[in-house]
N, C-alpha and C positions, 0 to 999 in steps of 0.2 A: 511330725511330720514325717512319712520317708520321703527325701527328694533326689534321691537315686539309687541304685545297686549294681550290685557289679560281681561279674567270679569270670575267674580262668581259670586255665591248665596247662603245664610245663610238662611236655616227657622230659622226664631224668639225663636221663639217655643221650639224646637228639639236643639235649641243653649242655651238656659238658664234652660234646663232641665241640658243637659248637666255641665255648668258650677256651675250649683247648688248639683250635685250629685259627680263634680269632683275637687277640691275649688282651688284643685291644677296646672290645668288648668289656671288661671291669672296670675299668677305670670310667667309661664314657656311660655304661647303667645304673653304677653303682657309688653311693656316698662312701668315701674316706673309713667312716668307722663299718661298712658292710664289707669289703675287701677282703678280707683276711675270713671271712665267717668260710664253710666248708660250702660245697657245689650244691648240696640240697638243697640249703640253706639260704643260698643266694638264689635257686632258682624258685622258690617258693617266695621271696621278694619281688620278682621277676612277675609270678603270676600277679602276685600282691597290686605290685605299680599297674599291672595291667588292667585288673581289677576294680580298681578306682581311677581308670583314665575310662574304661567305660561306665563308671557309674556318674562320672561329670561328664559325659557326653564327645568329652575331647581332651586334649594336656593341653593348648593352648594358654600359650608363657606361664610355662614351668620346665624345667627342664628331669630327666630320667633320676641324676641326681641328687635333685632336690625332693623326687617321693622318697625321700629317706625312711627308711623303718627301725626303729629301736622296739628293743624289748626291755619291759622292769624286769626288776630281780625275780619275779614270778618266771620270768619265760615268755608274759603275754606280751604280745607285739600292739604294738599303736604307729600310728605319721607321724613323724616330727614335723610340725606346720612352722615350714621354713615363711619366711617372706610372701614369698611367690602361691604358696598354696593359702596363705591367708588370705590373698588378697580374690584367688578365686573363690575362694570355701565363699565371703563374704557379697561378691558380688552376684552367685547363685546362691544366696540365704541357705548356707548349708552353717549348724551351729555345731554340730561334730559327727566326727567316722570312726565306726566300728572295722574294725578288720579283721578276720581269724584264716588262722595259713595250718597245710599240712603235707607235708612229706609219708608216702608211702607206697610200697607197687612197684614201682619205677614210675610214680609220678610225684608232681608238687600241684598242689591246689590251693586257691586263696578268695574268697569272701569278702565284699565289703559293702556295705552300709551308712547310705549319709543321709544323715536327718535336719532338717532342722524346724523355726515359725511358720508356723499361718502366715 
């Protein structure tokens, strides 16, 4: 059963300007393992975090850094299930999180689907 869906889109040029103008955004928004990625990958991860928040309904109980995204060896993204996210998922009866991200033509986009049992 679908428990939530979320989508977000980020303008790459605007995101790049914000990051250059405010260097403190990177450590505030991204986990240590995400910080060295290229800006287009960071923008896609930011969109995914926003999409997850929309799918959940809010971000209460967690931080931006705890909404970490990792990729498997084939490049498939997934959220790292830190304790705070696991607790939110359990409270909302979410058993799995699906995420996809892309960047092209000056934008980054992400889509998240939350599934749970009845």
